C-alpha positions in Angstrom: 2.4 -15.5 110.5 2.0 -16.7 114.0 0.2 -14.8 116.7 3.5 -14.4 118.5 5.0 -12.8 115.5 2.0 -10.5 114.9 2.3 -9.0 118.4 6.1 -8.7 118.5 7.8 -5.3 117.9 8.8 -4.4 114.4 11.6 -2.2 113.2 10.4 0.1 110.4 13.4 2.2 109.4 14.4 4.2 112.5 11.0 3.6 114.1 10.1 0.7 116.3 6.5 -0.3 116.1 4.9 -2.0 119.1 3.5 -4.7 116.8 3.0 -5.6 113.1 -0.7 -4.4 113.0 -1.3 -1.5 110.6 -4.6 0.4 110.6 -5.4 1.2 106.9 -6.5 4.7 106.0 -10.2 5.5 105.8 -11.9 8.5 104.3 -14.1 9.6 107.1 -15.6 12.9 105.7 -15.8 14.4 109.2 -13.5 17.5 109.0 -14.9 20.6 110.5 -15.0 24.2 109.3 -11.9 25.1 107.3 -11.2 21.4 106.6 -9.7 21.0 110.1 -9.7 17.5 111.7 -12.8 17.4 113.8 -12.7 17.8 117.6 -13.4 14.0 117.8 -10.4 13.1 115.7 -7.9 12.9 118.5 -10.2 10.6 120.4 -10.8 8.4 117.3 -7.2 8.0 116.5 -6.1 7.8 120.2 -8.5 4.8 120.7 -6.6 3.0 117.9 -3.1 3.8 119.1 -2.4 0.2 120.2 -2.0 -0.8 116.5 1.7 -0.8 115.5 1.1 1.9 112.9 -1.9 4.1 112.1 -2.3 5.6 108.7 -4.5 8.7 108.7 -7.4 9.3 106.6 -6.5 11.0 103.2 -5.5 14.5 103.9 -5.3 17.0 101.0 -2.2 19.1 100.6 -4.2 22.1 99.3 -7.9 23.0 98.7 -7.2 22.4 95.0 -6.4 18.8 96.0 -9.8 18.2 97.6 -12.1 15.7 96.0 -14.8 14.9 98.6 -16.7 17.0 101.1 -15.6 17.3 104.7 -12.1 15.8 104.2 -9.3 17.4 106.3 -6.4 19.3 104.9 -2.9 20.0 106.2 -2.1 23.3 104.5 -3.3 25.9 107.0 -2.1 26.7 110.5 -5.5 25.6 111.9 -5.4 22.3 110.1 -1.8 21.7 111.3 -2.9 22.4 114.8 -5.8 19.9 114.4 -3.4 17.2 113.2 -1.0 18.1 116.1 -3.8 17.3 118.5 -4.3 14.0 116.8 -0.6 13.0 116.8 -0.3 14.2 120.4 -3.2 11.9 121.4 -1.7 8.9 119.5 1.8 9.5 120.9 0.5 9.9 124.4 -0.7 6.3 124.2 2.6 5.1 122.7 1.3 4.9 119.1 2.8 5.8 115.8 0.9 7.6 113.0 1.7 8.5 109.4 -0.3 11.0 107.4 -1.8 9.8 104.1 -1.3 12.9 101.8 -3.3 13.3 98.7 -4.3 15.5 95.8 -7.2 13.9 94.0 -6.6 15.3 90.5 -9.6 14.9 88.3 -11.7 13.2 90.9 -13.2 16.4 92.2 -16.1 18.8 91.7 -16.2 22.6 91.1 -18.1 23.0 94.3 -15.0 21.8 96.2 -12.5 24.0 94.4 -11.3 27.5 95.3 -13.6 30.1 93.5 -15.6 27.2 91.9 -12.7 26.6 89.4 -12.3 23.4 87.5 -10.2 20.7 89.2 -6.7 20.3 87.8 -5.3 17.1 86.4 -2.6 16.0 83.9 -5.1 16.3 81.1 -8.6 17.8 80.6 -10.2 14.4 80.5 -13.3 13.9 82.7 -13.3 10.8 84.8 -16.3 8.5 84.6 -16.7 8.6 88.4 -18.7 10.2 91.1 -17.7 12.2 94.2 -19.4 13.1 97.4 -20.3 16.8 97.6 -23.3 18.8 99.0 -24.3 15.6 100.9 -24.8 13.5 97.8 -22.9 11.6 95.1 -22.5 13.6 91.9 -20.6 13.2 88.7 -17.1 14.7 88.9 -16.5 17.9 87.0 -14.4 18.2 83.9 -10.9 19.1 84.9 -8.5 21.5 83.2 -5.0 20.4 82.3 -2.3 21.7 84.7 -0.2 24.2 83.0 3.6 23.7 82.7 4.3 26.8 84.8 2.1 25.5 87.6 4.3 22.5 88.2 
């Protein structure tokens, strides 16, 4: 790809991106109280708005979907307001941003789950992995299989 092509606008469906540069998502672990994007998130993403497309850090769809400490959610009014501040900052600079949504399944720990419950996953098989919780890396907890009526 030539430099000229890299910096030319690109049609992505109904969106026109300023260029073909995409900022990959990063797990920043910087959410504030209530898993709200931090007060610095609008500045962080706004500084990167000149990329053709920004993909946000992984954002859990529920607290049950959280797998790492201090990651933001998008399931409460306060979290939605936090992300609105981010998107407003990006849009004010002419940028485009997509949210990376996630539910981590079995890659979680009971300390991150509502009421200290086991994480949910397709099966009750514990992953051989670690997660970041309580400011350190620990083995993930054994999940419970999601019940059919929970789907």
